[in-house]
C-alpha positions, 0 to 999 in steps of 0.5 A: 439450538433448543434452549432447556428450561426446567419446564421443558426437560424431560419431556418428550421429543415433539415430533411434529416440530422434527418434520417440520425442521426435515421438510423445510430442510428438504426443500432448502436443499432441493432448491440448493441442487436445482441450483447446481444443476441449473449453474451446471447447465449456464443459466445461473452463474453464482459469482455473478452477484459478487461481479456485479456488488460494490467492487465493480468498476466506477467512473471516476470524477473526470479523465484519469491521467494513470490507471495503477499506483506502485508505492514504494514505501521505504519504511524507518524513512531515508535521510533526504539529506543523503539521498536526493536533497543535495546541501552544500553547506550541511557540507561546509559546516559539518560539526557546527552549531546548527542555528534554530535545532531543536534537540527534541525533533526527533524520538531521541535528543540530538546534538545541534551540531550539523552532520555531513552527508557521507556519501557523494552527489553528482547531477544527473540527467537534462533536468540535472537533479541530484543524487547520492551516489547509494542510487546509481540505478535510479539516477538514471531515471530522473528526468522521469521523476518530479522531485518534491523535496519540501514535505511534512509530516506532524509526528517524530514516531514511526507507527503515527507517521505511517499512519498518517502519510497512508490515512491523513490521521495520526490515529488508528481508524481512518481509512488508508489510501487504498481502500479509498481508491478501491471504494472510489473506483472498484476493480478491473480484475474480478480475480485478484484485489484491486488494493494489494500490499507487500511486504518482508517483515511486518512494518512497525504498526502492523495492519492498522497502517493499511487498514480500511477503517470505518470503511467496509472491510471488503475495502480492505487489502490483500497482504503478501508476505515475501518471506513466508512460502505461503505469501497469502494465507488461507487461499490453497482448497483442502486437497479433500474437496473438490472445485464442485464441492467448494462452490456447492459449499459457497454458494449454500454460505452465500444463501444463509448469509443473504438471509441473515442479510436480510435482518440486517440491511444496515450493515455493510460487513456483512456483504463484504464478506459475502464477496470476500468469499467469492473473490477468495475462491477465484483468487485461488487459480489467479494468484498463484499465476499473477505470483509466479516470478518464475513465469518470468525470463531469467534476463528480467529476473537478473535485471531487477536483482532476484538473482542476488542476496541482497535485492531479492526480495525487492527485486520479486515485489517490483516483478510482482507489483509489475505483473499486477499492474499488466492484470489491473490491480490499480494499487500496489503498495511495497514495504520495501528493506532488508532485514535490518543492519547499520543500526537499522532493524528489519521492520523500520530498515532506513532507520539510521539512529547510530551509523546514518552511512552504514545504514543507508548503504545497505538499505539502499543496496536493496532496493536501488536496482530493483527499484530501477528496473521497474521504472525500466521495465514499465518504460520498454512494455508502454506501462510507465505512462499509466502507472504512477510509481511513489518513492518515500518514506514516513517523514525525514531525518536531522540535520544535526547528529544524533550521536557521533554518526547517526540521524534522528526522526525528524517530520519538518522536512524530506523528499519524495519523488513520483515517476509515471502516469500523469507526472511531469519528468524532470521537475523539482519543487519546493525547498527545504533550508540550507540545511535540509532541517526543514520545508521553507519553500511550497511546502507539502503536507500529506493530504496535499500528496493525497488530493495529488494522487486521487487527482491523477486517478481521476478523482477530484478529492472533494467529492470522494466522502464516506458517511460514518457516524453522521459525517461525511469523511473524505481522505484529505479531511478539510485540507488538500491543495493540488501540487499542480506543478507536477502534474504533465 
């Protein structure tokens, strides 16, 4: 659009410029029409450039043990001593002073007195792993799992801890693991994203906890809201627009953006924008089909708990995760929980500050049956060998009480488990102290977890780098050791 100045105001319209504009525009639309005709004849495929772009499948550094990851994230953080890390001494000495306790370990102030678990524990499987009574379905799969009892993180606050668990850093701006994997391996299904996040209530910290950071935006996830009637925003085509009209519009937009990009070759997000338009176009058909849980048999839906109010949300998320894996989606992260209760709230449902017994019964009820069914379903379909399932929160909880019956945040010790692709079943790795307060043996930091997960996907964490601001970055930064004992 021309910019008028006092010198040009009032001058006659320049018809020569007008004729030049019409000539150039006419030639441009003629080329567009020719492109459309050639596409109809199958000579050109406008989506080729997108399918052969930055998201194309890339070769791993070595043969992977897993093809996909389903990360079951428990926001708010489950208590290790009330789920999988059984501590007889905690039960025996409840109410006594916890030696070495720091009342400021958590977000608030704790009592310094030991609080026993309100739950009964029992050993399961040939491995004899201890599991709390709140996980009766998950307990059936302990021989396929490796438990890591010695995890620790660096923050006692939800948002920075979630950032660290996803990106290795507790500040915003670093790429999350799903983005790193998509950058390193690409995607196998050009009609679906390589990285998907599913949630009910938006987790504490919001979108930044799964952001691509300084990686090009093409590596960001597709977020699916499990409570919305429109789980993926802005996906559907306008009812007044035909497929041919939309395709023509996208072709024109691609030409214009490509011309714009020629003058700005170093702005990676421009290419990402082109890719995102094309992926969204292809997803209009593929995504609704993949998300349609109702295509599953009634027996499958009932097995997952999709027919029960308490488990419906996570059940549908877990079924969708399995359907995504079947369709080549590489990394799926589920932020699982409830509407709150027992002191927890929707975005951090496992946050049992006031009553750990009530809170964890509600939170576990919402996930136990769906997760148990997911593991059984993957195994029965032959998918567990190639799908790595990860379970855990952003930190642990204190062994001493907050108030009389609650537990505060504790970054010094928590438990995670993994099952499936490349994992040695029946392993119990590392240890916390006698009261589950601190990780003391074979301590595992977030960088170690990330290094191990990348390894199982065929990536050497030392070699997966991205240059930004003159420095080569990696997910594991300057650390990261493989947890070799859990790898099959």
